[in-house]
BALOBA-1460 file (C-alpha; in Angstrom, 3 decimals):
// residues 244
<rec num="1" residu="m" x="-20.699" y="-10.438" z="4.198"/>
<rec num="2" residu="r" x="-23.848" y="-11.081" z="6.225"/>
<rec num="3" residu="l" x="-26.489" y="-13.692" z="5.449"/>
<rec num="4" residu="r" x="-30.213" y="-13.624" z="5.981"/>
<rec num="5" residu="r" x="-31.571" y="-16.369" z="8.173"/>
<rec num="6" residu="p" x="-32.418" y="-19.210" z="5.764"/>
<rec num="7" residu="s" x="-35.499" y="-21.331" z="6.047"/>
<rec num="8" residu="v" x="-35.186" y="-24.858" z="7.396"/>
<rec num="9" residu="f" x="-36.239" y="-26.179" z="3.993"/>
<rec num="10" residu="a" x="-33.456" y="-24.262" z="2.214"/>
<rec num="11" residu="v" x="-30.832" y="-25.549" z="4.661"/>
<rec num="12" residu="l" x="-32.007" y="-29.156" z="4.417"/>
<rec num="13" residu="l" x="-32.265" y="-29.015" z="0.629"/>
<rec num="14" residu="t" x="-28.748" y="-27.593" z="0.292"/>
<rec num="15" residu="l" x="-27.266" y="-30.092" z="2.739"/>
<rec num="16" residu="a" x="-28.981" y="-32.989" z="0.988"/>
<rec num="17" residu="g" x="-27.672" y="-31.839" z="-2.385"/>
<rec num="18" residu="v" x="-24.108" y="-31.319" z="-1.118"/>
<rec num="19" residu="v" x="-24.018" y="-34.711" z="0.601"/>
<rec num="20" residu="l" x="-25.439" y="-36.448" z="-2.473"/>
<rec num="21" residu="f" x="-22.986" y="-34.771" z="-4.866"/>
<rec num="22" residu="i" x="-19.995" y="-35.525" z="-2.629"/>
<rec num="23" residu="r" x="-21.031" y="-39.164" z="-2.237"/>
<rec num="24" residu="l" x="-21.390" y="-39.502" z="-6.021"/>
<rec num="25" residu="g" x="-17.964" y="-37.925" z="-6.509"/>
<rec num="26" residu="i" x="-16.353" y="-40.318" z="-4.028"/>
<rec num="27" residu="w" x="-18.121" y="-43.228" z="-5.730"/>
<rec num="28" residu="q" x="-16.634" y="-42.203" z="-9.068"/>
<rec num="29" residu="l" x="-13.157" y="-41.954" z="-7.528"/>
<rec num="30" residu="n" x="-13.567" y="-45.455" z="-6.099"/>
<rec num="31" residu="r" x="-14.664" y="-46.687" z="-9.531"/>
<rec num="32" residu="a" x="-11.508" y="-45.156" z="-11.022"/>
<rec num="33" residu="v" x="-9.378" y="-47.120" z="-8.554"/>
<rec num="34" residu="e" x="-11.287" y="-50.318" z="-9.396"/>
<rec num="35" residu="k" x="-10.727" y="-49.761" z="-13.121"/>
<rec num="36" residu="e" x="-6.998" y="-49.199" z="-12.575"/>
<rec num="37" residu="q" x="-6.784" y="-52.492" z="-10.703"/>
<rec num="38" residu="l" x="-8.793" y="-54.210" z="-13.441"/>
<rec num="39" residu="l" x="-6.507" y="-52.841" z="-16.159"/>
<rec num="40" residu="r" x="-3.436" y="-54.047" z="-14.251"/>
<rec num="41" residu="r" x="-4.919" y="-57.533" z="-13.948"/>
<rec num="42" residu="f" x="-5.730" y="-57.555" z="-17.645"/>
<rec num="43" residu="a" x="-2.220" y="-56.379" z="-18.582"/>
<rec num="44" residu="t" x="-0.549" y="-59.138" z="-16.571"/>
<rec num="45" residu="a" x="-2.975" y="-61.927" z="-17.526"/>
<rec num="46" residu="n" x="-1.123" y="-62.820" z="-20.739"/>
<rec num="47" residu="s" x="2.014" y="-63.701" z="-18.802"/>
<rec num="48" residu="a" x="0.146" y="-65.932" z="-16.350"/>
<rec num="49" residu="p" x="0.388" y="-69.723" z="-16.751"/>
<rec num="50" residu="t" x="-2.375" y="-71.220" z="-18.878"/>
<rec num="51" residu="v" x="-5.144" y="-73.239" z="-17.298"/>
<rec num="52" residu="p" x="-7.309" y="-75.872" z="-19.018"/>
<rec num="53" residu="f" x="-10.347" y="-74.306" z="-20.627"/>
<rec num="54" residu="s" x="-12.647" y="-76.842" z="-18.959"/>
<rec num="55" residu="k" x="-11.926" y="-75.304" z="-15.550"/>
<rec num="56" residu="v" x="-13.374" y="-71.900" z="-16.468"/>
<rec num="57" residu="a" x="-15.543" y="-72.663" z="-19.508"/>
<rec num="58" residu="a" x="-18.859" y="-72.186" z="-17.721"/>
<rec num="59" residu="g" x="-17.798" y="-68.774" z="-16.457"/>
<rec num="60" residu="a" x="-15.352" y="-66.930" z="-14.239"/>
<rec num="61" residu="p" x="-15.492" y="-64.064" z="-11.747"/>
<rec num="62" residu="a" x="-16.679" y="-60.884" z="-13.441"/>
<rec num="63" residu="h" x="-13.289" y="-59.147" z="-13.414"/>
<rec num="64" residu="a" x="-11.061" y="-62.208" z="-13.849"/>
<rec num="65" residu="y" x="-9.295" y="-62.896" z="-17.136"/>
<rec num="66" residu="p" x="-8.077" y="-66.505" z="-17.138"/>
<rec num="67" residu="h" x="-5.240" y="-67.338" z="-19.508"/>
<rec num="68" residu="v" x="-6.454" y="-70.602" z="-21.018"/>
<rec num="69" residu="s" x="-5.528" y="-73.299" z="-23.501"/>
<rec num="70" residu="v" x="-8.317" y="-74.951" z="-25.485"/>
<rec num="71" residu="a" x="-8.261" y="-77.687" z="-28.120"/>
<rec num="72" residu="g" x="-10.686" y="-78.002" z="-31.011"/>
<rec num="73" residu="h" x="-11.202" y="-76.812" z="-34.567"/>
<rec num="74" residu="f" x="-12.492" y="-73.735" z="-36.325"/>
<rec num="75" residu="l" x="-15.754" y="-73.658" z="-38.238"/>
<rec num="76" residu="r" x="-14.098" y="-72.827" z="-41.526"/>
<rec num="77" residu="h" x="-15.575" y="-70.108" z="-43.732"/>
<rec num="78" residu="h" x="-17.544" y="-68.741" z="-40.772"/>
<rec num="79" residu="l" x="-16.098" y="-65.367" z="-39.828"/>
<rec num="80" residu="y" x="-17.602" y="-62.363" z="-38.099"/>
<rec num="81" residu="v" x="-16.134" y="-58.905" z="-38.621"/>
<rec num="82" residu="m" x="-16.653" y="-56.104" z="-36.113"/>
<rec num="83" residu="d" x="-16.576" y="-53.050" z="-38.339"/>
<rec num="84" residu="d" x="-15.381" y="-49.474" z="-37.732"/>
<rec num="85" residu="q" x="-12.826" y="-50.312" z="-35.044"/>
<rec num="86" residu="v" x="-9.981" y="-47.991" z="-34.104"/>
<rec num="87" residu="l" x="-6.520" y="-48.994" z="-32.885"/>
<rec num="88" residu="g" x="-4.202" y="-46.050" z="-32.312"/>
<rec num="89" residu="d" x="-4.581" y="-43.854" z="-35.397"/>
<rec num="90" residu="r" x="-5.706" y="-46.693" z="-37.667"/>
<rec num="91" residu="v" x="-9.255" y="-47.630" z="-38.620"/>
<rec num="92" residu="g" x="-10.045" y="-51.256" z="-39.358"/>
<rec num="93" residu="v" x="-11.923" y="-54.331" z="-38.207"/>
<rec num="94" residu="q" x="-11.766" y="-56.901" z="-35.430"/>
<rec num="95" residu="v" x="-12.143" y="-60.447" z="-36.748"/>
<rec num="96" residu="y" x="-13.866" y="-63.245" z="-34.820"/>
<rec num="97" residu="a" x="-14.200" y="-66.931" z="-35.653"/>
<rec num="98" residu="p" x="-16.242" y="-69.724" z="-34.026"/>
<rec num="99" residu="f" x="-14.140" y="-72.536" z="-32.556"/>
<rec num="100" residu="v" x="-15.678" y="-75.918" z="-31.725"/>
<rec num="101" residu="v" x="-14.202" y="-77.156" z="-28.452"/>
<rec num="102" residu="s" x="-13.081" y="-80.780" z="-28.440"/>
<rec num="103" residu="g" x="-15.397" y="-83.163" z="-26.659"/>
<rec num="104" residu="g" x="-18.648" y="-81.462" z="-27.616"/>
<rec num="105" residu="q" x="-20.547" y="-79.298" z="-30.048"/>
<rec num="106" residu="r" x="-20.360" y="-76.095" z="-28.051"/>
<rec num="107" residu="v" x="-18.514" y="-73.162" z="-29.607"/>
<rec num="108" residu="v" x="-16.330" y="-70.407" z="-28.207"/>
<rec num="109" residu="l" x="-16.041" y="-67.178" z="-30.190"/>
<rec num="110" residu="v" x="-12.359" y="-66.469" z="-30.835"/>
<rec num="111" residu="g" x="-10.950" y="-62.987" z="-31.337"/>
<rec num="112" residu="l" x="-8.309" y="-63.306" z="-34.052"/>
<rec num="113" residu="g" x="-7.258" y="-59.656" z="-33.848"/>
<rec num="114" residu="f" x="-7.302" y="-56.298" z="-35.609"/>
<rec num="115" residu="l" x="-6.743" y="-55.742" z="-39.328"/>
<rec num="116" residu="p" x="-6.367" y="-52.163" z="-40.648"/>
<rec num="117" residu="r" x="-8.310" y="-51.047" z="-43.665"/>
<rec num="118" residu="g" x="-6.319" y="-50.001" z="-46.695"/>
<rec num="119" residu="g" x="-6.907" y="-47.909" z="-49.782"/>
<rec num="120" residu="s" x="-10.270" y="-46.171" z="-49.823"/>
<rec num="121" residu="g" x="-11.391" y="-48.007" z="-46.707"/>
<rec num="122" residu="k" x="-14.643" y="-49.116" z="-48.345"/>
<rec num="123" residu="t" x="-13.730" y="-52.802" z="-48.683"/>
<rec num="124" residu="l" x="-12.756" y="-55.282" z="-46.011"/>
<rec num="125" residu="p" x="-9.048" y="-56.042" z="-45.610"/>
<rec num="126" residu="y" x="-7.732" y="-59.423" z="-46.703"/>
<rec num="127" residu="i" x="-8.593" y="-62.046" z="-44.069"/>
<rec num="128" residu="p" x="-6.374" y="-65.155" z="-44.128"/>
<rec num="129" residu="p" x="-8.226" y="-68.507" z="-44.357"/>
<rec num="130" residu="l" x="-8.755" y="-70.417" z="-41.149"/>
<rec num="131" residu="p" x="-6.814" y="-73.628" z="-40.452"/>
<rec num="132" residu="d" x="-8.738" y="-76.802" z="-41.287"/>
<rec num="133" residu="h" x="-7.160" y="-79.080" z="-38.687"/>
<rec num="134" residu="r" x="-7.479" y="-79.699" z="-34.971"/>
<rec num="135" residu="m" x="-5.348" y="-77.328" z="-32.932"/>
<rec num="136" residu="t" x="-4.794" y="-75.842" z="-29.492"/>
<rec num="137" residu="l" x="-5.327" y="-72.134" z="-28.914"/>
<rec num="138" residu="h" x="-4.026" y="-69.920" z="-26.117"/>
<rec num="139" residu="g" x="-5.564" y="-66.671" z="-25.021"/>
<rec num="140" residu="l" x="-7.575" y="-64.693" z="-22.500"/>
<rec num="141" residu="y" x="-11.088" y="-65.838" z="-21.678"/>
<rec num="142" residu="v" x="-12.962" y="-62.564" z="-21.238"/>
<rec num="143" residu="p" x="-16.561" y="-61.309" z="-21.103"/>
<rec num="144" residu="p" x="-18.186" y="-59.943" z="-24.272"/>
<rec num="145" residu="p" x="-18.259" y="-56.162" z="-24.733"/>
<rec num="146" residu="a" x="-20.893" y="-54.199" z="-22.881"/>
<rec num="147" residu="p" x="-24.234" y="-53.955" z="-24.736"/>
<rec num="148" residu="a" x="-24.251" y="-51.200" z="-27.322"/>
<rec num="149" residu="l" x="-26.945" y="-49.046" z="-28.890"/>
<rec num="150" residu="r" x="-28.262" y="-51.355" z="-31.591"/>
<rec num="151" residu="m" x="-29.774" y="-48.864" z="-34.038"/>
<rec num="152" residu="g" x="-31.507" y="-51.501" z="-36.165"/>
<rec num="153" residu="g" x="-29.262" y="-54.440" z="-35.329"/>
<rec num="154" residu="n" x="-26.661" y="-56.565" z="-37.070"/>
<rec num="155" residu="r" x="-29.237" y="-58.450" z="-39.177"/>
<rec num="156" residu="l" x="-26.903" y="-61.449" z="-39.316"/>
<rec num="157" residu="p" x="-29.509" y="-63.884" z="-40.757"/>
<rec num="158" residu="d" x="-30.057" y="-61.509" z="-43.708"/>
<rec num="159" residu="q" x="-26.389" y="-61.681" z="-44.675"/>
<rec num="160" residu="k" x="-25.888" y="-64.610" z="-47.032"/>
<rec num="161" residu="q" x="-22.146" y="-64.314" z="-47.627"/>
<rec num="162" residu="w" x="-19.208" y="-64.761" z="-45.285"/>
<rec num="163" residu="p" x="-17.615" y="-62.981" z="-43.555"/>
<rec num="164" residu="k" x="-20.583" y="-61.313" z="-41.887"/>
<rec num="165" residu="t" x="-20.221" y="-57.817" z="-40.481"/>
<rec num="166" residu="m" x="-21.343" y="-56.644" z="-37.050"/>
<rec num="167" residu="i" x="-21.745" y="-53.219" z="-35.516"/>
<rec num="168" residu="y" x="-22.050" y="-54.663" z="-31.998"/>
<rec num="169" residu="m" x="-21.519" y="-58.064" z="-30.424"/>
<rec num="170" residu="d" x="-24.370" y="-60.193" z="-29.084"/>
<rec num="171" residu="l" x="-23.357" y="-63.788" z="-28.368"/>
<rec num="172" residu="g" x="-27.015" y="-64.832" z="-28.389"/>
<rec num="173" residu="d" x="-27.507" y="-63.485" z="-31.917"/>
<rec num="174" residu="i" x="-24.312" y="-65.176" z="-33.105"/>
<rec num="175" residu="s" x="-25.364" y="-68.472" z="-31.536"/>
<rec num="176" residu="k" x="-28.695" y="-68.360" z="-33.374"/>
<rec num="177" residu="d" x="-26.969" y="-67.441" z="-36.623"/>
<rec num="178" residu="l" x="-24.510" y="-70.345" z="-36.337"/>
<rec num="179" residu="g" x="-26.981" y="-72.884" z="-35.016"/>
<rec num="180" residu="h" x="-24.518" y="-73.793" z="-32.243"/>
<rec num="181" residu="p" x="-24.590" y="-73.014" z="-28.524"/>
<rec num="182" residu="l" x="-21.870" y="-70.538" z="-27.505"/>
<rec num="183" residu="y" x="-19.846" y="-70.284" z="-24.328"/>
<rec num="184" residu="p" x="-20.610" y="-67.125" z="-22.298"/>
<rec num="185" residu="r" x="-17.236" y="-65.484" z="-22.958"/>
<rec num="186" residu="r" x="-14.824" y="-64.736" z="-25.816"/>
<rec num="187" residu="l" x="-11.314" y="-66.079" z="-26.291"/>
<rec num="188" residu="l" x="-8.829" y="-63.337" z="-27.237"/>
<rec num="189" residu="l" x="-5.779" y="-64.997" z="-28.769"/>
<rec num="190" residu="d" x="-2.242" y="-64.381" z="-27.566"/>
<rec num="191" residu="p" x="-0.042" y="-62.151" z="-29.783"/>
<rec num="192" residu="d" x="1.697" y="-64.020" z="-32.593"/>
<rec num="193" residu="p" x="4.299" y="-62.197" z="-34.748"/>
<rec num="194" residu="a" x="3.736" y="-64.758" z="-37.518"/>
<rec num="195" residu="q" x="0.133" y="-63.604" z="-37.909"/>
<rec num="196" residu="p" x="-1.016" y="-60.422" z="-39.713"/>
<rec num="197" residu="y" x="-3.429" y="-59.662" z="-36.892"/>
<rec num="198" residu="v" x="-2.637" y="-56.964" z="-34.340"/>
<rec num="199" residu="r" x="-3.557" y="-58.255" z="-30.889"/>
<rec num="200" residu="k" x="-3.469" y="-55.365" z="-28.461"/>
<rec num="201" residu="w" x="-6.449" y="-56.293" z="-26.361"/>
<rec num="202" residu="t" x="-8.012" y="-53.983" z="-23.795"/>
<rec num="203" residu="p" x="-11.044" y="-54.631" z="-21.588"/>
<rec num="204" residu="g" x="-14.193" y="-52.895" z="-22.786"/>
<rec num="205" residu="v" x="-14.642" y="-50.698" z="-19.718"/>
<rec num="206" residu="m" x="-14.797" y="-46.987" z="-19.026"/>
<rec num="207" residu="p" x="-11.230" y="-45.692" z="-18.469"/>
<rec num="208" residu="p" x="-10.219" y="-44.393" z="-15.015"/>
<rec num="209" residu="a" x="-9.679" y="-40.863" z="-16.356"/>
<rec num="210" residu="r" x="-13.328" y="-40.594" z="-17.332"/>
<rec num="211" residu="h" x="-14.437" y="-41.656" z="-13.863"/>
<rec num="212" residu="r" x="-12.215" y="-38.917" z="-12.399"/>
<rec num="213" residu="g" x="-13.777" y="-36.434" z="-14.803"/>
<rec num="214" residu="y" x="-17.233" y="-37.389" z="-13.570"/>
<rec num="215" residu="a" x="-16.018" y="-37.120" z="-9.960"/>
<rec num="216" residu="f" x="-14.821" y="-33.555" z="-10.639"/>
<rec num="217" residu="q" x="-18.244" y="-32.711" z="-12.055"/>
<rec num="218" residu="w" x="-20.048" y="-34.012" z="-8.966"/>
<rec num="219" residu="f" x="-17.722" y="-32.110" z="-6.621"/>
<rec num="220" residu="s" x="-18.301" y="-28.994" z="-8.746"/>
<rec num="221" residu="f" x="-22.054" y="-29.442" z="-8.298"/>
<rec num="222" residu="a" x="-21.541" y="-29.605" z="-4.517"/>
<rec num="223" residu="a" x="-19.537" y="-26.359" z="-4.594"/>
<rec num="224" residu="a" x="-22.147" y="-24.749" z="-6.834"/>
<rec num="225" residu="a" x="-24.943" y="-25.716" z="-4.432"/>
<rec num="226" residu="v" x="-23.122" y="-23.963" z="-1.568"/>
<rec num="227" residu="a" x="-22.425" y="-20.906" z="-3.727"/>
<rec num="228" residu="i" x="-26.076" y="-20.644" z="-4.789"/>
<rec num="229" residu="f" x="-27.194" y="-20.946" z="-1.155"/>
<rec num="230" residu="v" x="-24.870" y="-18.102" z="-0.121"/>
<rec num="231" residu="i" x="-25.875" y="-15.843" z="-3.019"/>
<rec num="232" residu="l" x="-29.597" y="-16.312" z="-2.400"/>
<rec num="233" residu="h" x="-29.279" y="-15.559" z="1.319"/>
<rec num="234" residu="r" x="-26.771" y="-12.732" z="1.177"/>
<rec num="235" residu="r" x="-28.017" y="-9.676" z="3.012"/>
<rec num="236" residu="r" x="-27.559" y="-6.485" z="1.071"/>
<rec num="237" residu="d" x="-25.727" y="-3.609" z="2.743"/>
<rec num="238" residu="p" x="-28.177" y="-0.780" z="3.612"/>
<rec num="239" residu="k" x="-25.874" y="1.719" z="1.874"/>
<rec num="240" residu="d" x="-26.068" y="-0.284" z="-1.332"/>
<rec num="241" residu="a" x="-29.848" y="-0.489" z="-1.009"/>
<rec num="242" residu="s" x="-30.157" y="3.310" z="-0.596"/>
<rec num="243" residu="k" x="-28.049" y="3.884" z="-3.693"/>
<rec num="244" residu="s" x="-30.358" y="1.746" z="-5.769"/>
């Protein structure tokens, strides 16, 4: 196969596209490796020794998940329910409760766990009442989920009965609704077989497999750019031209 001499513009444009697509593919592969490391850290965080909440309360490195112990009391009758959650093949809710940390009025939002819906799935599952005494909790201190498409919002102030339902989590909105300042992260409680809640926590990040899928797409674009360049500059055989 012979090629016509391409213009300088065509060569530069193709090279720029190929380099860009390859760089984006490599970036996605690197992101997949980062996510695998992050998931490993998250999986082993529960078995790490607990640290006092005061040491990390103001914040922690972006991809660190401190295993903390914190004393205080729940704001009873104040529950937030993240609706339409999926765990395995079950649909249900994630339940959160505000917890006033001892020594101040600041609140940390506590993830109690997952409860599956039953029956028709139109009503909330039974949520056990919160303890009314001072206690110490243990769990992972993690960032809130990534911002979601709001589509009209949670409208928490318009809900007059508890628990209040959410379709996304915004700690600022919850703080305003409670009238208490919130810490910048959530506390996801350790598993407890005595509780009805299922606590199989995962970080709210894009899985490594999806990053690899995007990398394959970018590499495919690079290959397609080369193929298009060759097709457009292929020189037709004179015999084929005479036949046409």
